[in-house]
Backbone as JSON, one array per atom type, in Angstrom:
{
  "sequence": "XXXXXXXXXXXXXXXXXXXXXXXXXXXXXXXXXXXXXXXXXXXXXXXXXXXXXXXXXXXXXXXXXXXXXXXXXXXXXXXXXXXXXXXXXXXXXXXXXXXXXXXXXXXXXXXXXXXXXXXXXXXXXXXXXXXXXXXXXXXXXXXXXXXXXXXXXXXXXXXXXXXXXXXXXXXXXXXXXXXXXXXXXXXXXXXXXXXXXXX",
  "N": [[0.83, -1.19, 0.0], [0.53, 2.22, -0.8], [1.19, 5.12, 0.96], [0.1, 8.37, 1.23], [1.75, 10.69, 2.77], [1.21, 13.45, 4.71], [2.59, 14.57, 6.8], [5.26, 13.05, 8.6], [4.08, 11.89, 10.75], [1.41, 11.6, 10.18], [-0.97, 9.98, 8.25], [-2.76, 10.32, 5.29], [-5.35, 9.53, 3.11], [-7.46, 10.04, 0.42], [-10.7, 8.86, -0.15], [-10.12, 6.13, 0.14], [-10.28, 3.36, 1.84], [-8.36, 1.71, 2.98], [-6.51, 3.32, 4.01], [-6.61, 3.4, 6.74], [-5.14, 1.24, 7.58], [-2.6, 2.19, 7.76], [-2.01, 2.91, 10.33], [-0.53, 0.97, 11.52], [2.08, 1.53, 10.96], [5.08, 2.41, 12.51], [5.8, 5.07, 12.62], [3.54, 6.53, 12.34], [0.99, 8.38, 13.83], [-1.61, 9.14, 13.47], [-4.08, 7.88, 11.42], [-5.89, 8.73, 8.7], [-8.86, 8.54, 6.98], [-10.22, 10.14, 4.43], [-13.39, 10.81, 3.63], [-16.59, 11.22, 2.04], [-19.57, 12.38, 3.79], [-21.19, 9.62, 5.28], [-23.81, 9.13, 5.94], [-27.09, 10.45, 5.57], [-28.43, 12.81, 7.55], [-30.65, 14.4, 7.61], [-33.29, 13.8, 8.23], [-33.38, 13.17, 10.9], [-34.34, 13.61, 14.22], [-32.55, 14.97, 16.57], [-33.05, 15.44, 19.25], [-34.58, 13.38, 20.11], [-33.18, 11.07, 20.37], [-31.13, 8.73, 22.18], [-27.93, 8.3, 23.82], [-25.64, 5.69, 22.92], [-23.94, 2.92, 24.25], [-21.99, 0.13, 24.43], [-20.4, -3.12, 24.73], [-19.23, -5.62, 22.54], [-18.74, -8.87, 21.07], [-17.37, -9.28, 17.81], [-18.81, -10.99, 16.12], [-21.39, -10.94, 17.17], [-22.13, -8.35, 16.94], [-23.79, -7.08, 14.98], [-26.5, -7.79, 15.59], [-26.72, -6.88, 18.27], [-26.26, -4.15, 17.92], [-28.41, -3.42, 16.27], [-30.56, -3.73, 18.04], [-29.8, -1.87, 19.99], [-29.88, 0.59, 18.59], [-32.62, 0.77, 18.02], [-33.67, 0.85, 20.64], [-32.58, 3.25, 21.46], [-34.03, 5.16, 20.18], [-33.83, 5.61, 17.46], [-35.52, 5.89, 14.5], [-37.14, 3.29, 12.67], [-36.09, 2.37, 9.41], [-34.65, 3.51, 6.27], [-32.52, 5.24, 6.99], [-31.72, 4.33, 9.58], [-30.88, 1.75, 8.96], [-28.74, 2.29, 7.21], [-26.98, 3.61, 8.95], [-26.52, 1.6, 10.85], [-25.28, -0.37, 9.2], [-22.96, 0.98, 8.41], [-21.62, 1.39, 10.84], [-21.18, -1.28, 11.67], [-19.52, -2.13, 9.57], [-17.27, -0.41, 9.9], [-16.48, -1.13, 12.49], [-15.82, -3.81, 12.15], [-13.67, -3.63, 10.37], [-11.89, -2.15, 11.95], [-11.52, -3.92, 14.11], [-10.19, -5.94, 12.78], [-7.78, -4.66, 12.06], [-6.77, -4.15, 14.59], [-6.57, -6.66, 15.56], [-8.49, -7.75, 17.28], [-11.11, -9.42, 19.01], [-13.37, -8.31, 20.02], [-15.23, -5.26, 20.52], [-15.75, -1.95, 21.84], [-18.55, 0.08, 21.5], [-19.5, 3.4, 21.04], [-21.95, 5.72, 20.53], [-22.69, 8.95, 20.3], [-24.65, 11.8, 21.08], [-23.76, 15.05, 20.98], [-23.65, 18.16, 22.59], [-22.11, 19.84, 23.99], [-18.81, 20.98, 25.03], [-17.49, 18.64, 25.53], [-14.65, 16.61, 25.55], [-12.66, 19.0, 25.9], [-10.01, 19.75, 26.17], [-6.8, 19.34, 24.71], [-5.5, 16.1, 24.32], [-4.13, 12.8, 24.87], [-5.23, 9.44, 24.38], [-5.68, 6.79, 26.77], [-5.44, 4.18, 25.54], [-4.95, 1.47, 23.16], [-5.54, 2.12, 20.46], [-7.95, 4.23, 18.84], [-10.97, 4.48, 17.07], [-12.59, 7.11, 15.38], [-15.38, 8.82, 14.12], [-17.43, 11.42, 12.79], [-20.76, 11.8, 12.34], [-22.51, 13.89, 12.09], [-22.21, 17.41, 12.29], [-19.33, 19.26, 13.57], [-16.05, 17.86, 13.08], [-13.59, 15.92, 14.94], [-10.81, 17.59, 16.45], [-7.27, 17.82, 15.96], [-3.74, 17.82, 16.72], [-1.01, 18.68, 14.73], [1.87, 17.28, 15.26], [4.34, 17.75, 14.16], [4.45, 20.36, 13.49], [5.46, 23.61, 14.52], [4.41, 25.28, 17.5], [4.64, 27.63, 18.99], [3.59, 30.23, 20.89], [2.02, 32.98, 22.63], [-0.67, 33.0, 23.01], [-2.25, 31.1, 24.12], [-3.56, 29.17, 22.69], [-2.96, 26.52, 20.49], [-1.27, 26.84, 17.29], [-1.32, 24.93, 15.42], [-3.6, 23.45, 14.89], [-5.58, 20.97, 13.47], [-8.44, 19.66, 11.67], [-10.87, 17.12, 11.48], [-13.17, 16.4, 8.82], [-16.76, 16.28, 8.5], [-17.85, 12.97, 8.32], [-15.3, 11.93, 7.75], [-13.0, 9.33, 8.71], [-10.98, 8.34, 11.37], [-8.11, 6.79, 12.81], [-6.73, 7.01, 15.92], [-3.73, 6.79, 17.43], [-3.04, 5.48, 20.62], [-1.77, 5.93, 24.03], [-1.07, 3.45, 25.04], [-0.12, 2.1, 22.86], [1.83, 3.75, 21.74], [3.89, 5.39, 23.64], [5.67, 7.32, 23.08], [4.81, 8.95, 20.92], [1.85, 9.48, 20.9], [-1.41, 10.14, 19.42], [-2.61, 13.46, 19.54], [-5.49, 15.07, 20.5], [-8.84, 16.6, 20.49], [-12.3, 17.3, 21.37], [-14.18, 19.54, 19.33], [-14.7, 22.89, 20.48], [-17.91, 23.63, 21.16], [-19.87, 24.42, 22.88], [-22.63, 26.4, 23.83], [-23.04, 27.44, 21.34], [-25.14, 26.38, 19.97], [-24.69, 24.38, 18.2], [-24.66, 20.9, 17.18], [-23.47, 17.52, 17.51], [-23.07, 14.26, 16.15], [-21.4, 11.58, 17.09], [-19.27, 8.8, 16.55], [-17.45, 6.47, 18.4], [-15.06, 3.93, 18.54], [-13.56, 1.44, 20.42], [-10.96, -0.96, 21.02], [-11.44, -4.17, 22.59]],
  "CA": [[0.0, 0.0, 0.0], [1.24, 3.48, -0.83], [0.59, 6.09, 1.86], [0.39, 9.76, 0.97], [1.97, 11.23, 4.11], [1.32, 14.9, 4.82], [3.73, 14.66, 7.69], [5.71, 11.72, 8.96], [3.23, 11.36, 11.81], [0.01, 11.58, 9.76], [-1.23, 9.37, 6.95], [-4.05, 10.72, 4.77], [-5.68, 9.07, 1.76], [-8.83, 10.37, 0.1], [-11.51, 7.87, -0.82], [-9.42, 4.85, 0.13], [-10.46, 2.95, 3.22], [-7.17, 1.05, 3.51], [-5.7, 4.33, 4.7], [-6.6, 3.1, 8.16], [-4.09, 0.26, 7.84], [-1.34, 2.9, 7.98], [-1.77, 3.08, 11.76], [0.47, -0.02, 11.93], [3.41, 2.1, 10.76], [5.57, 2.93, 13.79], [5.96, 6.52, 12.55], [2.23, 7.15, 12.13], [0.17, 8.55, 15.02], [-3.0, 9.33, 13.04], [-4.41, 7.4, 10.09], [-7.12, 9.44, 8.39], [-9.55, 8.22, 5.73], [-11.05, 11.29, 4.09], [-14.51, 10.34, 2.83], [-17.8, 12.02, 2.09], [-20.47, 11.9, 4.84], [-21.74, 8.32, 4.92], [-25.22, 9.06, 6.3], [-27.87, 11.68, 5.47], [-29.1, 12.96, 8.84], [-31.65, 15.45, 7.51], [-34.58, 13.39, 8.78], [-33.21, 12.71, 12.27], [-34.57, 14.55, 15.32], [-31.5, 14.65, 17.54], [-33.56, 15.53, 20.62], [-35.35, 12.17, 20.43], [-32.31, 9.9, 20.44], [-30.28, 8.58, 23.36], [-26.58, 7.8, 23.56], [-25.47, 4.23, 22.91], [-22.61, 2.44, 24.67], [-21.96, -1.29, 24.79], [-19.28, -3.92, 24.25], [-19.74, -6.81, 21.85], [-17.93, -9.64, 20.15], [-17.65, -8.87, 16.44], [-19.83, -11.85, 15.54], [-22.71, -10.6, 17.69], [-22.29, -6.9, 16.89], [-24.91, -6.65, 14.16], [-27.74, -7.94, 16.33], [-26.72, -6.01, 19.43], [-26.37, -2.76, 17.46], [-29.78, -3.21, 15.8], [-31.39, -3.55, 19.23], [-29.41, -0.63, 20.66], [-30.39, 1.72, 17.82], [-34.07, 0.82, 18.24], [-33.91, 1.27, 22.02], [-32.13, 4.64, 21.61], [-34.97, 6.08, 19.56], [-33.62, 5.79, 16.02], [-36.7, 5.37, 13.81], [-36.89, 2.24, 11.7], [-36.11, 2.84, 8.04], [-33.42, 3.51, 5.5], [-31.45, 5.9, 7.73], [-31.21, 3.47, 10.64], [-30.15, 0.64, 8.34], [-27.46, 2.8, 6.7], [-26.12, 3.87, 10.1], [-26.17, 0.27, 11.36], [-24.34, -1.04, 8.3], [-21.69, 1.7, 8.43], [-20.94, 1.12, 12.11], [-20.71, -2.66, 11.64], [-18.39, -2.18, 8.65], [-16.11, 0.24, 10.51], [-16.05, -1.92, 13.64], [-15.17, -5.03, 11.66], [-12.37, -3.24, 9.83], [-11.05, -1.76, 13.07], [-11.16, -5.14, 14.84], [-9.17, -6.64, 11.99], [-6.51, -3.94, 12.2], [-6.3, -4.26, 15.97], [-6.54, -8.08, 15.92], [-9.34, -7.85, 18.46], [-12.35, -10.16, 18.79], [-14.49, -7.55, 20.58], [-15.07, -3.81, 20.47], [-16.7, -1.09, 22.54], [-19.21, 1.02, 20.61], [-20.13, 4.57, 21.64], [-22.57, 6.63, 19.57], [-23.06, 9.99, 21.24], [-25.18, 13.1, 20.65], [-22.96, 15.98, 21.77], [-24.0, 19.58, 22.47], [-21.19, 20.57, 24.85], [-17.41, 20.91, 24.59], [-17.02, 17.27, 25.77], [-13.23, 16.64, 25.92], [-12.23, 20.24, 25.24], [-8.57, 19.91, 26.27], [-6.02, 18.42, 23.88], [-5.07, 14.99, 25.15], [-3.96, 11.49, 24.23], [-6.08, 8.45, 25.04], [-5.0, 5.66, 27.39], [-5.9, 2.98, 24.83], [-4.03, 1.16, 22.08], [-5.95, 3.0, 19.37], [-9.38, 4.55, 18.89], [-11.57, 4.94, 15.81], [-13.55, 8.18, 15.57], [-15.98, 9.5, 12.97], [-18.54, 12.29, 13.15], [-21.82, 11.71, 11.33], [-23.15, 15.2, 11.96], [-21.51, 18.45, 13.04], [-17.88, 19.4, 13.42], [-15.22, 16.71, 13.37], [-12.58, 16.0, 16.0], [-9.61, 18.38, 16.16], [-6.02, 17.18, 16.36], [-2.54, 18.64, 16.56], [0.09, 18.2, 13.9], [3.0, 17.37, 16.19], [5.54, 18.17, 13.44], [4.39, 21.8, 13.31], [5.78, 24.35, 15.74], [3.21, 25.92, 18.04], [5.08, 28.54, 20.03], [2.94, 31.53, 20.93], [1.55, 33.34, 23.97], [-2.11, 33.23, 22.93], [-2.94, 30.07, 24.86], [-4.19, 28.22, 21.77], [-1.97, 26.1, 19.49], [-1.48, 27.29, 15.92], [-1.2, 23.77, 14.54], [-4.83, 22.66, 15.01], [-6.2, 20.43, 12.26], [-9.78, 19.2, 12.0], [-11.54, 16.17, 10.61], [-14.41, 16.84, 8.23], [-17.88, 15.37, 8.72], [-17.73, 11.76, 7.52], [-13.95, 11.37, 7.83], [-12.76, 8.29, 9.71], [-9.58, 8.38, 11.8], [-7.58, 6.0, 13.9], [-5.81, 7.77, 16.74], [-2.88, 5.9, 18.22], [-3.07, 5.86, 22.03], [-0.55, 5.83, 24.83], [-0.7, 2.05, 25.23], [0.58, 1.68, 21.65], [3.01, 4.59, 21.54], [4.08, 6.4, 24.68], [6.55, 8.36, 22.52], [4.12, 9.89, 20.04], [0.43, 9.2, 20.71], [-2.16, 11.2, 18.78], [-3.12, 14.48, 20.44], [-6.74, 15.51, 19.9], [-9.89, 17.07, 21.39], [-13.57, 17.63, 20.76], [-14.25, 20.98, 19.03], [-15.5, 23.63, 21.47], [-19.17, 24.08, 20.55], [-20.85, 24.74, 23.9], [-23.19, 27.75, 23.74], [-23.2, 27.86, 19.94], [-26.32, 25.75, 19.39], [-24.29, 23.29, 17.31], [-24.81, 19.53, 17.66], [-22.64, 16.54, 16.84], [-23.33, 12.83, 16.36], [-20.04, 11.04, 16.96], [-19.03, 7.39, 16.83], [-16.14, 6.07, 18.92], [-14.89, 2.49, 18.69], [-12.36, 1.04, 21.13], [-10.76, -2.42, 21.08], [-11.65, -4.79, 23.91]],
  "C": [[0.87, 1.24, 0.0], [0.5, 4.48, 0.04], [1.05, 7.48, 1.47], [0.53, 10.46, 2.31], [2.13, 12.73, 4.06], [2.5, 15.25, 5.72], [4.12, 13.23, 8.02], [4.76, 11.07, 9.96], [1.77, 11.17, 11.4], [-0.1, 10.96, 8.38], [-2.64, 9.75, 6.5], [-4.22, 10.17, 3.37], [-7.15, 9.38, 1.52], [-9.5, 9.21, -0.61], [-10.91, 6.48, -0.85], [-9.39, 4.3, 1.54], [-9.24, 2.26, 3.81], [-6.18, 2.04, 4.11], [-5.58, 4.0, 6.18], [-5.52, 2.09, 8.52], [-2.75, 0.93, 8.16], [-1.03, 3.09, 9.45], [-0.73, 2.08, 12.26], [1.9, 0.49, 11.77], [3.88, 2.75, 12.07], [5.71, 4.45, 13.8], [4.63, 7.26, 12.46], [1.45, 7.19, 13.45], [-1.31, 8.65, 14.69], [-3.14, 8.79, 11.63], [-5.79, 7.94, 9.75], [-7.64, 9.07, 7.01], [-10.52, 9.37, 5.45], [-12.15, 10.83, 3.13], [-15.68, 11.31, 2.95], [-18.68, 11.51, 3.25], [-21.21, 10.65, 4.41], [-23.26, 8.25, 5.09], [-25.88, 10.42, 6.13], [-28.72, 11.81, 6.73], [-30.24, 13.97, 8.81], [-32.96, 15.09, 8.2], [-34.53, 13.01, 10.25], [-33.46, 13.85, 13.26], [-33.62, 14.19, 16.45], [-32.01, 14.64, 18.98], [-34.29, 14.26, 21.04], [-34.5, 10.91, 20.51], [-31.47, 9.92, 21.71], [-28.9, 8.08, 22.94], [-26.57, 6.27, 23.65], [-24.05, 3.91, 23.37], [-22.72, 0.99, 25.09], [-20.72, -1.93, 24.22], [-19.83, -5.21, 23.65], [-18.61, -7.55, 21.14], [-18.31, -9.23, 18.73], [-18.78, -9.71, 15.82], [-21.24, -11.5, 15.97], [-23.05, -9.12, 17.52], [-23.54, -6.47, 16.13], [-26.23, -6.7, 14.9], [-27.82, -7.01, 17.52], [-26.9, -4.55, 19.03], [-27.79, -2.47, 16.97], [-30.71, -2.95, 16.98], [-31.09, -2.22, 19.91], [-29.94, 0.6, 19.93], [-31.89, 1.88, 18.01], [-34.38, 1.35, 19.63], [-33.55, 2.74, 22.24], [-33.01, 5.64, 20.88], [-34.74, 6.36, 18.09], [-34.78, 5.1, 15.28], [-36.31, 4.33, 12.77], [-36.98, 2.81, 10.29], [-34.73, 2.86, 7.42], [-32.25, 4.14, 6.25], [-30.84, 4.97, 8.77], [-30.42, 2.3, 10.07], [-28.78, 1.09, 7.85], [-26.48, 3.05, 7.84], [-25.63, 2.55, 10.69], [-25.08, -0.37, 10.51], [-22.97, -0.35, 8.31], [-20.93, 1.4, 9.71], [-20.39, -0.31, 12.14], [-19.49, -2.79, 10.74], [-17.14, -1.58, 9.28], [-15.58, -0.58, 11.68], [-15.32, -3.18, 13.21], [-13.79, -4.73, 11.11], [-11.4, -2.89, 10.96], [-10.59, -2.99, 13.86], [-10.09, -5.93, 14.1], [-7.81, -5.99, 12.11], [-5.91, -4.16, 13.58], [-6.15, -5.72, 16.42], [-7.3, -8.32, 17.23], [-10.63, -8.58, 18.11], [-13.58, -9.4, 19.27], [-14.18, -6.06, 20.53], [-16.08, -3.15, 21.41], [-17.24, -0.08, 21.55], [-19.79, 2.16, 21.44], [-20.66, 5.46, 20.52], [-23.24, 7.73, 20.4], [-23.57, 11.25, 20.54], [-24.55, 14.14, 21.56], [-23.4, 17.42, 21.5], [-23.08, 20.46, 23.31], [-19.78, 20.5, 24.27], [-16.81, 19.53, 24.78], [-15.56, 17.32, 26.24], [-12.58, 17.83, 25.25], [-10.73, 20.47, 25.29], [-7.87, 18.91, 25.36], [-5.42, 17.35, 24.77], [-4.76, 13.79, 24.28], [-4.74, 10.48, 25.05], [-5.25, 7.31, 25.61], [-5.6, 4.36, 26.86], [-4.81, 2.62, 23.82], [-4.29, 2.07, 20.88], [-7.45, 3.18, 19.47], [-9.83, 5.01, 17.51], [-12.62, 5.99, 16.13], [-14.08, 8.64, 14.22], [-17.15, 10.33, 13.48], [-19.56, 12.24, 12.01], [-22.51, 13.04, 11.08], [-22.39, 16.2, 12.81], [-20.02, 18.43, 12.81], [-17.15, 18.11, 13.79], [-14.22, 16.99, 14.48], [-11.38, 16.82, 15.54], [-8.38, 17.63, 16.67], [-4.85, 18.11, 16.07], [-1.54, 17.95, 15.67], [1.36, 18.37, 14.72], [4.3, 17.77, 15.5], [5.53, 19.65, 13.11], [4.79, 22.47, 14.61], [4.54, 25.1, 16.19], [3.57, 26.88, 19.17], [4.38, 29.89, 19.9], [2.47, 31.77, 22.36], [0.04, 33.5, 24.02], [-2.91, 32.18, 23.69], [-3.63, 29.03, 24.0], [-3.16, 27.82, 20.71], [-2.31, 26.63, 18.09], [-1.49, 26.14, 14.93], [-2.43, 22.87, 14.61], [-5.33, 22.26, 13.63], [-7.57, 19.88, 12.65], [-10.3, 18.21, 10.97], [-12.8, 16.81, 10.03], [-15.51, 15.84, 8.58], [-17.77, 14.17, 7.78], [-16.36, 11.14, 7.53], [-13.87, 10.31, 8.92], [-11.28, 8.32, 10.08], [-9.31, 7.33, 12.85], [-6.54, 6.84, 14.62], [-5.02, 6.8, 17.61], [-2.84, 6.4, 19.65], [-1.76, 5.61, 22.74], [-0.13, 4.38, 25.08], [0.05, 1.48, 24.03], [1.89, 2.44, 21.52], [3.08, 5.65, 22.64], [4.93, 7.56, 24.18], [5.77, 9.39, 21.73], [2.66, 9.48, 19.83], [-0.24, 10.38, 20.01], [-2.72, 12.16, 19.83], [-4.37, 15.09, 19.8], [-7.71, 16.03, 20.95], [-11.2, 17.19, 20.62], [-13.59, 19.13, 20.44], [-15.11, 21.7, 20.05], [-16.76, 24.21, 20.84], [-20.19, 24.53, 21.59], [-21.31, 26.19, 23.77], [-23.43, 28.24, 22.33], [-24.49, 27.34, 19.32], [-25.98, 24.63, 18.44], [-24.48, 21.94, 18.0], [-23.88, 18.62, 16.87], [-23.2, 15.15, 17.12], [-22.03, 12.12, 16.05], [-20.01, 9.57, 17.34], [-17.6, 7.2, 17.31], [-16.12, 4.55, 19.04], [-13.54, 2.22, 19.34], [-12.18, -0.47, 21.05], [-10.99, -2.94, 22.48], [-10.84, -6.07, 23.98]]
}
């Protein structure tokens, strides 16, 4: 596989899902698959859905996710099926990369700043995509960020629909991915974000 590396620490490929495999490279902290939004959320009433969080073996994921989406208030129909199929596909791909038989699924409706401070996760790696609203922000660690303004100048941001693997501290204590949720509290903005962790 050929990786188009923007920086030594970041692998980006547009429209090519195998970009995520680049996370195995010891020099890569963030593997980013730049794709168009996978789901049309125009018909979804965000106020009527609940957050989802559960752990499942990959083989049982499809059934457990179908039940969780129904219980969380996602109306039956084409949208729910598309969301279900995308999550199962991403989880299966992630489990293969991580050589994991089980995953934790979190699908969250966010209206606050959530994790507003830049940080690295105490996991091996984490998959993140945003179905609606602003994407996760991350720091390009190969850019200098010296200033007195209190905010780094090297902030990058995922687009809606992009899928990223962020290497955590359990995989790389030397150069884990540094990221945060975009600060949206008080703006009226909403996000629907998927997080997948290996188990």
